[in-house]
C-alpha positions as CSV (number, residue, x, y, z in Angstrom):
1,M,159.4,-69.5,62.5
2,K,159.6,-73.2,61.7
3,V,156.2,-73.0,59.9
4,D,157.6,-70.3,57.6
5,A,160.7,-72.3,56.8
6,A,158.6,-75.4,56.0
7,A,156.3,-73.4,53.8
8,T,159.3,-71.9,52.0
9,V,160.7,-75.4,51.4
10,L,157.4,-76.7,50.1
11,W,157.0,-73.7,47.8
12,L,160.5,-74.2,46.4
13,V,159.8,-77.9,45.7
14,F,156.5,-77.0,44.1
15,A,158.2,-74.3,41.9
16,Q,160.9,-76.7,40.8
17,L,158.2,-79.2,39.8
18,L,156.4,-76.5,37.8
19,L,159.7,-75.5,36.1
20,A,160.7,-79.0,35.2
21,Q,160.5,-79.5,31.5
22,D,158.5,-82.3,30.0
23,P,160.1,-84.1,27.0
24,A,157.7,-82.6,24.5
25,A,158.6,-79.0,25.7
26,V,162.3,-79.8,25.4
27,E,161.8,-81.3,21.9
28,K,159.8,-78.1,20.8
29,A,162.5,-75.8,22.2
30,A,165.3,-77.8,20.4
31,A,163.3,-77.6,17.1
32,K,162.9,-73.8,17.6
33,Y,166.6,-73.2,18.1
34,V,168.0,-75.8,15.7
35,P,165.4,-76.5,12.9
36,G,165.8,-79.2,10.3
37,I,166.8,-81.8,12.8
38,T,164.7,-84.8,13.9
39,W,164.6,-84.2,17.7
40,Q,163.7,-87.3,19.8
41,A,161.5,-86.5,22.8
42,R,162.0,-90.0,24.1
43,S,165.7,-89.3,24.4
44,V,165.4,-86.4,26.9
45,V,167.5,-86.9,30.0
46,S,168.0,-84.6,33.0
47,G,170.9,-84.0,35.4
48,N,173.3,-81.5,36.9
49,F,175.5,-81.4,33.8
50,T,177.3,-78.1,34.4
51,C,177.9,-78.7,38.1
52,R,176.0,-75.6,39.1
53,G,173.5,-77.5,41.2
54,R,170.7,-77.1,38.6
55,K,168.5,-79.6,36.8
56,E,169.4,-79.3,33.1
57,Q,167.9,-81.2,30.1
58,A,169.6,-82.8,27.1
59,I,168.0,-84.2,24.0
60,L,169.3,-86.2,21.0
61,G,168.6,-85.1,17.4
62,V,169.6,-86.6,14.1
63,S,169.7,-85.8,10.4
64,A,171.1,-87.7,7.4
65,S,174.6,-86.2,8.0
66,E,174.9,-85.6,11.7
67,I,173.9,-86.5,15.3
68,L,173.4,-83.6,17.7
69,V,173.1,-83.4,21.4
70,A,171.4,-80.2,22.7
71,V,171.9,-79.3,26.4
72,F,169.6,-76.7,27.8
73,V,171.8,-75.2,30.6
74,T,169.6,-72.2,31.3
75,G,166.2,-73.5,30.5
76,T,164.3,-73.9,27.3
77,N,163.8,-70.2,26.8
78,A,167.5,-69.8,25.7
79,P,169.5,-71.5,23.0
80,P,171.1,-74.8,24.1
81,E,174.7,-75.8,24.1
82,L,175.2,-78.0,21.0
83,L,177.5,-80.9,20.3
84,R,177.7,-82.2,16.7
85,Y,178.9,-85.6,15.6
86,S,179.3,-86.9,12.0
87,A,176.8,-89.6,10.9
88,K,179.7,-91.2,9.1
89,A,181.3,-92.0,12.5
90,R,178.2,-93.1,14.3
91,N,174.9,-94.5,13.2
92,P,172.0,-91.9,13.6
93,K,169.4,-94.7,13.4
94,T,170.7,-96.5,16.6
95,A,172.1,-93.4,18.4
96,E,171.1,-93.2,22.1
97,L,171.7,-90.6,24.8
98,A,172.1,-91.5,28.4
99,V,173.2,-89.9,31.7
100,E,176.6,-91.0,32.9
101,D,178.1,-90.8,36.4
102,L,181.3,-88.7,36.6
103,D,182.6,-90.5,39.7
104,Y,185.4,-92.3,37.9
105,D,189.0,-91.8,36.9
106,P,189.3,-91.5,33.1
107,K,193.1,-92.3,33.4
108,Q,192.1,-95.9,33.9
109,D,190.2,-96.0,30.6
110,I,192.2,-93.7,28.4
111,G,195.5,-93.2,30.2
112,Y,195.1,-89.4,30.8
113,E,192.7,-87.0,32.4
114,P,190.9,-84.9,29.8
115,D,191.3,-81.1,30.1
116,G,188.9,-79.6,32.5
117,F,187.4,-82.9,33.7
118,Q,186.6,-83.1,37.3
119,R,185.5,-86.3,39.1
120,S,182.2,-85.8,40.9
121,K,179.7,-87.7,42.9
122,S,176.9,-85.1,42.2
123,C,177.5,-83.8,38.7
124,K,176.5,-85.9,35.7
125,G,177.9,-86.4,32.2
126,L,176.3,-87.7,29.1
127,N,177.0,-90.8,27.0
128,L,176.3,-90.8,23.3
129,G,176.4,-94.4,21.9
130,D,175.1,-96.2,18.9
131,G,175.9,-99.8,19.8
132,L,178.6,-100.0,17.1
133,T,181.2,-97.4,17.9
134,D,182.8,-96.5,21.2
135,S,180.6,-94.0,23.1
136,A,181.3,-90.3,23.3
137,H,181.7,-89.5,27.0
138,I,180.5,-86.0,27.4
139,Y,181.4,-83.8,30.4
140,W,181.4,-80.1,31.4
141,N,184.9,-78.7,31.0
142,R,185.3,-76.7,34.2
143,K,188.2,-74.7,32.7
144,S,186.7,-73.6,29.4
145,H,183.1,-73.7,30.6
146,R,181.8,-75.7,27.7
147,F,181.0,-79.4,26.9
148,E,183.8,-81.6,25.7
149,D,184.0,-85.4,25.2
150,W,186.4,-88.2,25.1
151,T,186.3,-91.6,23.3
152,L,188.6,-94.6,23.2
């Protein structure tokens, strides 16, 4: 019985590795669902962004007028969740996407708790920064089941 359990665990680990998306595949999927944007494979980050215990990928894309963050919450075979930011507010040439811990109290930074925000040691958020403007702190809104953000 123990051998079967060990084999099952090994198979699940192997399957997860096979299903993990490489940056080029994420870039290709983003271009398929949102054409006309320069998607940056080097910006691909992974984490449990929707707090469902799954590895999800996000990628940064830019155009002359906007900065986009695409989050693939059900894999690259389905359209991503999109967040759009004006290129007038942030610089698309210096924009960067990073994973952000959600184990903090936003009340200390902004004086209130954003709607649907839940502090977590295991779930991750995203941080969109450009080195010039305050970052957009992106989190999964557990009430509305969509991505939201807050900035200073």
